[in-house]
C-alpha positions in Angstrom: -6.7 24.9 11.2 -3.3 23.7 10.7 -3.4 20.9 13.2 -3.1 17.1 12.9 -5.7 15.1 14.7 -5.0 11.4 14.9 -8.2 9.3 15.8 -7.5 5.8 17.1 -9.7 3.0 18.3 -10.9 -0.6 17.4 -12.7 -1.2 14.1 -16.2 0.2 14.5 -15.3 2.8 17.1 -16.4 5.6 14.7 -13.0 7.0 13.6 -14.1 7.6 10.0 -17.4 9.3 11.1 -15.7 11.5 13.7 -12.9 12.4 11.2 -15.5 13.4 8.6 -17.3 15.6 11.1 -14.1 17.3 12.4 -12.8 18.0 8.9 -16.1 19.6 8.0 -16.3 21.6 11.2 -12.7 22.8 11.5 -11.9 23.2 7.8 -9.4 20.3 7.8 -8.7 17.5 5.4 -9.8 14.0 6.4 -7.1 11.6 5.1 -8.7 8.2 5.4 -5.8 5.9 4.8 -8.0 2.7 4.6 -10.2 4.3 2.0 -7.2 5.7 0.0 -5.6 2.3 0.0 -8.9 0.6 -1.0 -9.0 3.0 -4.1 -5.5 2.4 -5.0 -5.5 -1.4 -4.8 -8.9 -1.8 -6.5 -8.1 0.7 -9.3 -8.7 -1.3 -12.6 -6.1 0.9 -14.3 -3.3 -0.2 -11.9 -3.9 -3.9 -11.8 -0.9 -4.6 -14.0 1.3 -3.3 -11.3 2.5 -6.5 -9.2 3.1 -4.5 -6.1 -0.4 -3.1 -6.2 -1.9 -6.5 -7.0 -0.1 -8.0 -4.0 -1.2 -5.1 -1.8 -4.8 -5.7 -2.9 -4.7 -9.3 -1.8 -3.4 -8.3 1.7 -6.0 -5.6 2.0 -8.9 -7.8 1.1 -7.7 -10.4 3.7 -8.1 -8.0 6.5 -4.4 -7.8 7.3 -2.4 -4.6 7.1 -0.8 -3.7 3.9 3.1 -3.6 3.7 4.0 -0.7 6.1 6.8 0.6 3.8 4.3 0.8 0.9 1.7 2.6 3.1 4.3 4.9 4.7 5.5 6.1 1.3 1.9 7.0 0.2 1.0 8.7 3.5 4.1 10.7 4.0 3.9 12.0 0.4 0.2 13.0 0.8 0.7 14.6 4.2 3.6 16.8 2.9 1.3 17.9 0.0 -1.5 18.9 2.3 0.7 20.7 4.7 2.1 22.7 1.8 -1.3 23.6 0.7 -2.0 25.1 4.2 -4.6 22.6 5.4 -4.8 20.7 8.7 -5.1 16.9 8.7 -7.5 14.5 10.4 -6.3 10.8 10.3 -8.7 8.0 11.1 -6.6 5.1 12.4 -3.3 6.1 10.8 -0.4 5.6 10.9 -1.3 1.9 11.4 1.9 0.1 12.5 4.8 1.1 14.7 7.0 1.2 11.7 4.7 3.5 9.8 4.5 5.8 12.9 8.2 5.9 13.9 10.1 4.4 11.1 13.6 2.8 11.5 17.3 3.9 10.7 16.5 3.8 7.0 12.9 5.3 7.0 11.6 8.4 8.5 8.3 7.7 10.2 5.1 9.5 9.7 5.0 11.1 13.1 8.5 12.8 12.4 7.1 13.9 9.1 4.0 15.5 10.6 6.2 17.1 13.5 8.3 18.8 10.8 5.4 20.0 8.7 2.8 21.0 11.3 4.8 21.3 14.6 4.6 18.9 17.5 2.4 21.2 19.6 -0.2 21.1 16.8 -0.6 17.3 16.9 -3.5 15.7 18.9 -3.9 12.1 19.3 -7.4 10.8 20.3 -8.4 7.4 21.4 -12.1 6.2 20.9 -13.0 3.5 23.4 -15.7 0.9 22.7 -16.5 -2.6 24.1 -15.5 -5.5 21.8 -19.1 -6.7 21.5 -20.1 -3.3 20.2 -17.2 -3.3 17.7 -18.4 -6.7 16.3 -22.0 -5.5 16.1 -21.2 -2.4 14.2 -19.0 -4.0 11.7 -21.5 -6.9 11.2 -24.2 -4.4 10.1 -22.1 -1.6 8.5 -22.9 -0.5 4.9 -21.4 2.3 3.1 -22.7 4.4 0.2 -21.0 3.4 -3.2 -21.1 7.0 -4.4 -20.1 9.3 -1.4 -18.8 6.8 1.0 -21.1 7.8 3.9 -21.3 5.1 6.5 -24.8 4.0 7.4 -25.9 3.5 11.0 -28.2 0.7 11.9 -29.9 1.4 15.3 -31.9 -1.8 15.6 -32.4 -5.2 13.9 -35.4 -4.1 11.8 -34.0 -0.9 10.4 -32.5 -1.5 6.9 -31.6 1.4 4.5 -31.8 0.6 0.9 -30.1 3.8 -0.4 -27.8 6.5 1.1 -29.8 9.1 2.9 -27.2 11.7 1.9 -27.0 11.3 -1.8 -29.4 8.4 -2.8 -26.6 6.1 -4.0 -26.6 2.4 -3.6 -25.2 0.8 -0.5 -22.6 -1.8 -0.4 -20.5 -3.8 2.2 -16.7 -3.2 2.3 -14.6 -6.3 1.6 -13.0 -6.0 5.0 -16.3 -6.1 7.0 -17.2 -9.7 6.7 -16.9 -11.8 10.0 -13.9 -13.8 9.0 -12.0 -10.8 7.8 -13.1 -8.8 10.8 -11.4 -11.2 13.2 -8.1 -10.7 11.3 -8.6 -6.9 11.5 -9.1 -7.0 15.3 -5.9 -9.2 15.7 -3.9 -6.7 13.5 -5.2 -3.9 15.5 -4.3 -5.2 18.9 -0.9 -6.5 17.8 0.3 -3.8 15.3 -1.8 -0.6 15.7 -2.5 -0.3 19.5 1.2 -0.2 20.5 1.5 3.0 18.7 -0.2 4.8 21.6 2.6 3.7 24.0 5.2 5.0 21.6 3.4 8.4 21.3 3.4 8.6 25.3 7.2 7.9 25.2 7.3 10.9 22.9 5.5 13.0 25.5 2.2 13.1 23.7 -1.0 13.2 25.9 -3.6 10.8 24.6 -7.2 12.2 24.8 -9.5 9.3 25.7 -13.2 9.4 24.7 -16.0 6.9 24.8 -17.1 5.9 21.3 -20.3 4.2 22.5 -22.8 7.1 22.3 -24.4 8.3 19.2 -21.9 10.0 16.8 -23.2 13.5 17.4 -22.5 13.1 21.2 -19.1 11.7 20.6 -18.4 14.6 18.3 -19.5 17.1 21.0 -17.2 15.5 23.5 -14.3 15.7 21.1 -15.0 19.4 20.5 -15.0 20.1 24.3 -11.7 18.2 24.8 -10.1 20.2 21.9 -11.4 23.5 23.3 -10.0 22.7 26.8 -6.6 21.8 25.3 -6.3 25.2 23.7 -6.8 27.0 27.0 
């Protein structure tokens, strides 16, 4: 499916989980900008590059990495994936108004995607959750160090030791500690959320879905909305 699905929502709203499910179901590529950046800035072989070291410090603080740096990476990858004939699922990207819409000297990612996939094939989706749930999910989240699967904690006594998918060890992301999380929420509200208003100005219709239910129910609701949009 040569579509672009852009999932937005606060940290902990389930963007990454839903992007993985959609990519698997619809035969698309999940381009997780956050995970990709984390790999780039923490790659031991690139630590002599001052630009990457600087980006790594910003990333680990919970702040958003330099938009021009991110735009260059995401635009390049998006064009490569489009050329290969695959659709794209983004989880929380583009992350800033500059990344989304650019300026007089930089073409924004939205324009790049429109040229490579067609505006009619682009679908923005907003996952709504309450702030207290966002905090709870991020405080408890662990991911697999091997396959990257996010582990759900349904109650206070349930603690996984290893990944239920591949058996790999679990770890906490550097951006999920409480202090960093507060910065992430602030960055999201000030720099990412305004993108939705910009998309509306470009005549995009934002699909709004509750991110509170269990992931399989959220996924089912997304599929129903996508199916209705095609009719």
